[in-house]
N, C-alpha and C positions, 0 to 999 in steps of 0.2 A: 267192644270195639277198641281197637288200638290205634292211636294216632301217633305218628312220628313227629318229634319236635322239628321245627324249621331249621334247616341247616344255614349256618352263617356263610356269607359269600356275596359276591357281586354278580349281577347279571350282565350280559353283554350291553344292554341298553344303558345301564348305570356307568359302565366303563366308557362308552361312546360319549355320553353327556359330560363326563369328567374331562375327557380329552378335548372336547369342543370348548368347554369353559377355559381350560388351560391355554388353548390356541387363541381365544379372544383376548385373554389377559396378556399374553405374550405380544400380540399385535398392538394392543393399546400401549404397552410399556415400551416396546422397541421402535415404534414409528417416530416418536420425537427424537430418539437417539440418532436416526439416520439424518434428519435435518440438522441436528447439532453438529455432526461430523462435517456436513457441507458448510456450515457457518464457520467452523474452525479452519477449513481449507481456505475460504474466502478471506478470513481475518489474517491468516498467515501470508497470503498474497499481498494484502494491503500493507502489512508490516514490512514485507520485503520491498515493495515499491517505495514506501516512505523512507526506509533506510537508504535505499539507493539514491533517492532525491536529496536526502540530507548529506550524503557523501559528496555528491556533485557540488552542492552549495558550499560546503566546507572547503572543498578543493579550490573553488574559484575565490572564495574569501581569503584563503591562505595565499594564493597567487597574488592577490591584490594588496597584500600587505606591503609589497614593493610598489612604490609610486609609479615607476616606469611601466609595470605590468597593468596597473590600474588605468593609466592614461592610454595604453594600447588596447584596452578592453579584451585582453587575451586570457586563455587558459592554457597551462602547460601540459595538462593531461587530456587525452582524447575523451570525448563523451561516450558513455556506454550506449549500446544499442537500445532504442526505444526511449531515448532521452531528448527532450527539446528544451532549449534555454532561450528565453527572451529577456532583453535588457531595455530599460527605460532610463534615460537621464532625468534627474530630478533637479528642480531649482531650489533655491535656499529655503523656500517655504514648504518643500516636500511634494509639490505638485509635479506631475509628469510633464517634462518639457519635450522630449523626443524619443522615439523608438530607435534603438541602435542594435548592431549585431555583435555577437561574441566572436572575436577573431581566433582562428585556430593556431596562429603563431604570434609570437611576441615581438616581431620586428617588421619594419617596412610599412607601418600604418601611421597616418597622421595622429599626433597626440590629441586626446579628448579629455581635458581637465575638468570634467563636470564635478560639481561639489558633492554629488551623491548619485547613486544608481540603485534602481530596483531590479533585483534578479528574480526571475520567475522560472522555476525548474519544474517541468512536467515529465513524469516517468510512467511508463506503462509496462506492467509485468503480467503476462498471461491474461490480458484484457482488463486488469485492475489498474486504475490510474491514481496517481498521487501528485498533488501540486503544492509546491512550497514557494512562498514569496518572502524575500529578505531585502531590506534596504541597507546599502553599504555606503558609508561616508568615505570621501577621499582621504587617504592616509596623510 
């Protein structure tokens, strides 16, 4: 009796099991990556909103280096879309005394020589909001 030696090779079942295992491993490895990309996009939007809010704060603070502009509570640059600025006059102890408005022009308003003001800038970029608060003393 003659027997043939077994031939080396893979059956179709072994190939299918291998493909299935590779698919499961790929899903386990790649699914966290998709959420990682979503976090990166949200983080990028947050950074963009914060940078825009910081630019607005710095522009107002730069305008207010001039005592006349500070007293007029004005900004020489228009506010970007999606930006809200609120101002509060502060007393000498730093407590909020009164809410006031930011004037779009630097002429024709009665002077307001408050010793300090709190600037609150809120920016919304693609649904992501950033809020910055800064206290500015009268120059």
